[in-house]
C-alpha positions as CSV (number, residue, x, y, z in Angstrom):
1,M,0.0,0.0,0.0
2,N,1.3,3.5,-0.9
3,M,-0.1,7.0,-1.1
4,Q,-1.5,6.4,-4.6
5,N,-3.5,3.5,-3.3
6,W,-4.7,5.4,-0.3
7,N,-6.0,8.2,-2.6
8,M,-7.5,5.6,-5.0
9,L,-9.5,3.8,-2.3
10,L,-10.8,7.1,-0.8
11,E,-11.9,8.3,-4.2
12,L,-13.7,5.0,-4.8
13,Y,-15.4,5.2,-1.4
14,R,-16.4,8.8,-2.1
15,S,-17.7,8.4,-5.7
16,K,-19.1,4.8,-5.3
17,S,-18.2,4.3,-9.0
18,I,-15.2,2.9,-10.8
19,T,-16.0,5.1,-13.8
20,K,-16.2,8.3,-11.8
21,A,-13.1,7.4,-9.8
22,S,-11.0,6.8,-12.9
23,E,-12.1,10.1,-14.3
24,R,-11.2,12.0,-11.2
25,L,-7.9,10.2,-10.7
26,F,-7.0,10.6,-14.4
27,I,-6.3,6.8,-14.8
28,S,-7.9,4.3,-17.1
29,Q,-10.6,1.9,-15.7
30,P,-8.5,-1.2,-16.5
31,A,-5.5,0.2,-14.6
32,L,-7.6,1.1,-11.6
33,T,-9.2,-2.4,-11.6
34,R,-5.7,-4.0,-11.8
35,R,-4.6,-2.0,-8.8
36,L,-7.7,-3.1,-6.9
37,H,-7.0,-6.7,-7.6
38,Q,-3.4,-6.2,-6.4
39,I,-4.6,-4.8,-3.1
40,E,-7.1,-7.6,-2.6
41,E,-4.4,-10.1,-3.2
42,E,-2.1,-8.3,-0.8
43,F,-4.7,-8.6,2.0
44,S,-6.2,-11.9,0.8
45,T,-9.7,-10.5,1.0
46,A,-12.4,-8.9,-1.1
47,I,-12.6,-5.1,-0.8
48,L,-15.5,-4.2,-3.2
49,L,-18.9,-5.5,-4.1
50,R,-20.1,-4.7,-7.6
51,S,-23.7,-4.4,-8.7
52,A,-25.8,-2.6,-11.3
53,R,-26.2,0.4,-8.9
54,G,-22.4,0.8,-8.6
55,I,-20.0,-0.4,-6.0
56,S,-20.0,-0.8,-2.2
57,F,-17.3,-1.7,0.3
58,T,-17.1,-4.9,2.3
59,P,-16.5,-4.7,6.0
60,Q,-12.8,-5.4,5.3
61,G,-12.9,-2.7,2.7
62,E,-14.4,-0.2,5.2
63,R,-11.5,-1.0,7.6
64,L,-9.0,-0.4,4.8
65,V,-10.7,3.0,3.9
66,E,-10.4,4.1,7.5
67,Y,-6.7,3.1,7.5
68,C,-6.1,5.1,4.3
69,R,-7.9,8.2,5.7
70,S,-5.8,8.0,8.9
71,M,-2.5,7.5,7.0
72,L,-3.2,10.4,4.6
73,K,-4.0,12.7,7.5
74,Q,-0.8,11.7,9.3
75,Y,1.2,12.2,6.1
76,H,-0.1,15.7,5.5
77,Q,0.4,16.7,9.1
78,L,4.0,15.5,8.9
79,Q,4.6,17.2,5.6
80,T,3.2,20.4,6.9
81,S,5.2,20.3,10.1
82,M,8.5,19.5,8.2
83,S,8.0,22.4,5.8
84,S,6.9,25.1,8.3
85,N,9.8,25.4,10.7
86,T,9.4,29.2,10.6
87,S,6.1,31.0,10.7
88,L,5.2,33.2,7.7
89,S,3.9,36.7,8.0
90,G,2.2,39.2,5.6
91,T,-1.2,39.9,4.1
92,I,-2.8,37.7,1.4
93,Q,-5.4,39.4,-0.8
94,I,-8.1,36.9,-2.1
95,S,-10.9,37.2,-4.5
96,A,-13.3,34.2,-4.6
97,S,-16.6,33.2,-6.0
98,V,-19.5,33.5,-3.6
99,S,-20.0,29.7,-3.1
100,Q,-16.2,29.1,-2.7
101,T,-16.1,31.9,-0.1
102,Q,-19.0,30.4,1.8
103,F,-18.1,26.7,1.6
104,F,-14.4,26.3,0.9
105,L,-12.5,29.3,2.2
106,P,-13.5,29.2,5.9
107,G,-11.9,25.7,6.5
108,L,-8.9,26.5,4.3
109,L,-8.1,29.8,6.0
110,K,-8.6,28.3,9.5
111,E,-6.2,25.4,8.8
112,F,-3.6,27.8,7.3
113,L,-3.7,30.1,10.2
114,V,-3.0,27.3,12.6
115,L,0.4,26.9,10.9
116,H,1.0,30.6,10.2
117,P,-0.9,32.8,12.8
118,A,1.0,35.9,11.7
119,I,-0.7,35.9,8.3
120,S,-3.7,38.2,7.7
121,F,-6.3,37.9,4.9
122,E,-8.3,40.4,2.8
123,V,-11.1,38.5,1.1
124,N,-13.5,39.8,-1.6
125,S,-16.5,37.7,-2.5
126,C,-17.8,38.1,-6.0
127,M,-18.6,36.2,-9.2
128,S,-15.8,34.0,-10.8
129,S,-15.4,36.4,-13.7
130,Q,-15.0,39.3,-11.4
131,S,-12.5,37.3,-9.3
132,L,-10.3,36.8,-12.3
133,R,-10.7,40.4,-13.4
134,A,-9.3,41.4,-10.0
135,L,-6.4,39.1,-10.5
136,N,-5.6,40.3,-14.0
137,T,-5.8,44.0,-13.0
138,R,-3.6,43.3,-9.9
139,Q,-6.3,44.2,-7.4
140,T,-5.8,40.8,-5.7
141,Q,-3.0,38.3,-5.3
142,I,-5.1,35.0,-5.3
143,A,-8.2,34.2,-7.3
144,F,-10.6,31.3,-6.6
145,F,-13.0,30.7,-9.4
146,R,-15.3,28.1,-11.0
147,G,-15.4,27.1,-14.6
148,D,-12.9,27.3,-17.4
149,H,-11.4,30.7,-18.0
150,T,-8.2,31.9,-19.7
151,G,-5.7,34.6,-18.8
152,N,-2.1,35.4,-18.0
153,F,-2.0,33.5,-14.7
154,I,-0.9,30.2,-13.1
155,Q,-3.9,28.1,-12.1
156,K,-4.3,24.9,-10.2
157,K,-7.2,22.5,-10.3
158,L,-8.9,22.0,-7.0
159,S,-12.0,19.8,-7.6
160,V,-14.5,18.7,-10.3
161,H,-18.3,18.9,-9.7
162,H,-21.2,17.3,-11.4
163,G,-24.3,19.2,-12.3
164,Y,-27.6,18.1,-10.6
165,I,-31.3,18.7,-11.1
166,V,-32.9,19.3,-7.7
167,C,-36.6,19.3,-6.8
168,S,-38.7,18.8,-3.7
169,T,-40.7,16.0,-5.4
170,P,-39.8,13.1,-7.7
171,F,-39.6,14.0,-11.4
172,S,-38.6,12.7,-14.8
173,L,-36.6,14.5,-17.4
174,N,-39.6,14.8,-19.6
175,D,-41.5,16.6,-16.9
176,L,-39.0,19.5,-16.7
177,P,-40.3,21.8,-19.5
178,D,-43.7,21.9,-17.8
179,L,-42.3,22.5,-14.3
180,P,-41.5,25.9,-12.9
181,Y,-37.7,26.6,-13.1
182,I,-36.0,28.6,-10.4
183,S,-33.0,30.4,-12.0
184,F,-30.3,32.3,-10.2
185,E,-27.7,34.9,-11.1
186,S,-24.3,33.5,-12.0
187,D,-21.3,34.3,-14.3
188,H,-21.4,33.7,-18.0
189,T,-19.6,30.3,-17.8
190,S,-22.0,28.8,-15.4
191,S,-25.0,30.1,-17.2
192,S,-23.7,28.7,-20.5
193,I,-23.2,25.2,-19.0
194,R,-26.8,25.1,-17.8
195,E,-28.1,26.5,-21.1
196,N,-26.1,24.1,-23.2
197,W,-27.4,21.2,-21.2
198,W,-31.0,22.4,-21.4
199,Y,-31.0,22.8,-25.2
200,D,-29.1,19.5,-25.7
201,R,-32.1,17.9,-23.9
202,F,-35.1,20.0,-24.9
203,S,-36.3,22.0,-27.9
204,V,-38.3,24.5,-25.9
205,P,-37.1,27.0,-23.3
206,P,-37.6,26.3,-19.6
207,Y,-40.6,27.7,-17.9
208,T,-38.7,30.2,-15.7
209,A,-40.9,31.0,-12.7
210,M,-38.4,33.3,-11.0
211,T,-34.8,34.4,-11.0
212,V,-33.1,34.9,-7.6
213,K,-29.8,36.3,-6.4
214,N,-27.8,33.2,-5.7
215,A,-27.8,29.4,-5.4
216,N,-28.6,29.4,-1.7
217,I,-31.8,31.4,-2.3
218,C,-32.6,29.2,-5.3
219,Y,-32.4,26.1,-3.1
220,E,-34.7,27.6,-0.5
221,M,-37.3,28.1,-3.2
222,V,-36.8,24.6,-4.4
223,R,-37.0,23.2,-0.9
224,N,-40.4,24.9,-0.4
225,G,-41.8,23.3,-3.5
226,L,-41.8,26.3,-5.8
227,G,-39.9,24.6,-8.7
228,F,-36.7,22.9,-9.6
229,G,-33.1,24.2,-9.8
230,L,-30.0,23.3,-11.8
231,F,-26.9,23.3,-9.6
232,L,-23.3,22.9,-10.6
233,N,-22.1,22.4,-7.0
234,T,-23.6,20.3,-4.2
235,E,-22.9,22.5,-1.2
236,P,-26.2,24.5,-1.1
237,W,-28.5,21.4,-1.0
238,F,-26.8,18.0,-0.5
239,H,-26.2,18.4,3.2
240,D,-30.0,18.6,3.6
241,K,-30.6,15.0,2.4
242,N,-34.3,15.8,1.7
243,P,-34.5,16.9,-1.9
244,F,-34.9,14.6,-4.9
245,Y,-32.0,14.9,-7.3
246,K,-30.7,13.5,-10.6
247,Q,-27.2,14.0,-12.2
248,M,-27.2,16.2,-15.3
249,D,-25.9,14.3,-18.4
250,F,-26.0,15.2,-22.0
251,K,-27.8,13.0,-24.5
252,D,-24.6,11.1,-25.2
253,N,-24.4,10.3,-21.5
254,T,-21.4,12.7,-21.0
255,P,-21.8,14.2,-17.5
256,V,-22.2,17.9,-17.0
257,L,-19.0,19.0,-15.1
258,R,-17.5,22.2,-13.8
259,T,-14.1,22.6,-12.3
260,D,-12.9,24.7,-9.4
261,Y,-9.5,26.5,-9.6
262,V,-7.2,28.7,-7.7
263,A,-4.9,31.1,-9.6
264,C,-2.2,33.7,-9.1
265,R,0.2,35.7,-11.3
266,S,3.6,34.3,-11.7
267,E,5.4,37.3,-10.1
268,S,3.4,36.7,-6.9
269,L,5.2,33.4,-6.4
270,V,8.4,35.1,-5.4
271,L,6.6,36.0,-2.1
272,E,7.1,33.1,0.2
273,H,3.7,33.5,2.0
274,I,1.8,33.5,-1.4
275,A,3.7,30.4,-2.7
276,S,3.1,28.6,0.5
277,F,-0.6,29.4,0.6
278,L,-1.0,28.2,-3.0
279,D,0.7,24.9,-2.2
280,F,-1.3,24.5,1.0
281,T,-4.6,25.2,-0.9
282,E,-3.9,22.4,-3.4
283,Q,-3.1,19.9,-0.6
284,Y,-6.2,21.0,1.4
285,A,-8.4,20.6,-1.6
286,R,-7.2,17.1,-2.3
287,Q,-7.7,16.0,1.3
288,T,-11.2,17.6,1.5
289,E,-12.4,16.1,-1.8
290,S,-11.1,12.6,-0.8
291,T,-13.0,12.6,2.5
292,S,-16.3,14.5,1.5
293,P,-19.3,12.4,0.6
294,Q,-20.9,13.0,-2.8
295,P,-24.4,12.4,-4.2
296,D,-25.3,9.3,-6.1
297,T,-26.4,9.6,-9.7
298,Q,-29.9,10.0,-8.4
299,N,-31.8,9.3,-5.2
300,F,-35.2,8.1,-6.5
């Protein structure tokens, strides 16, 4: 067992799908399956159970996942302590999308401040396109954003999210054009992803009942039975466990995906506290994604 295997098993446990795990780990399904067989041979026991609904872990597999989670945590703690003999100081200017500000940054900044309490942060919450504009115009040092954008900056991938249809009652895809749609304000990239999916599936526009300010308000409307929403991240609604949801796929079964990034300008990396924060962010994102539960393809 090594770190690659730890990450692989945690991703399988999180996604409950060999196909999704291979996509997120950037390895082929046959290679992933071979590594699984090697681990099962090493421990002389079955780790996974396969069915038409996906995969599940045996009791022995559950024990192995807990071991992997513990070992990765210990490794990251050791790595951090070895690389932070002296505390950094300075101010880090951050611009971030609204949802990343709400759901990702608090934990990240808290963990970083444990190691470097002399660091201070200036955080601006905005749309992804505005976050990148602030980076390109040197109004911020670090930009967190969602979706694919181009520019003169260094970017690191943090996580990949599936799109989901969410409603307070069970539904079928054919029902959607006749159901009230709750839209919310977002940047052009996110709006384009939703629009491309809709018109790949339907020839008529959605029946837009209302447009609200953000995804959190949209979910509150959905939760109260006022319509359905299209979400490109799970944070506003998945913790609730009550809504009915279905993964968004194009007609050719390609999943609707959106990627989270962090970026900075190359000249900022000469500043030790900026370079350290960028590296720490990448490690924190990997650890968070490997341990966070994710929705199934659908729950009804």
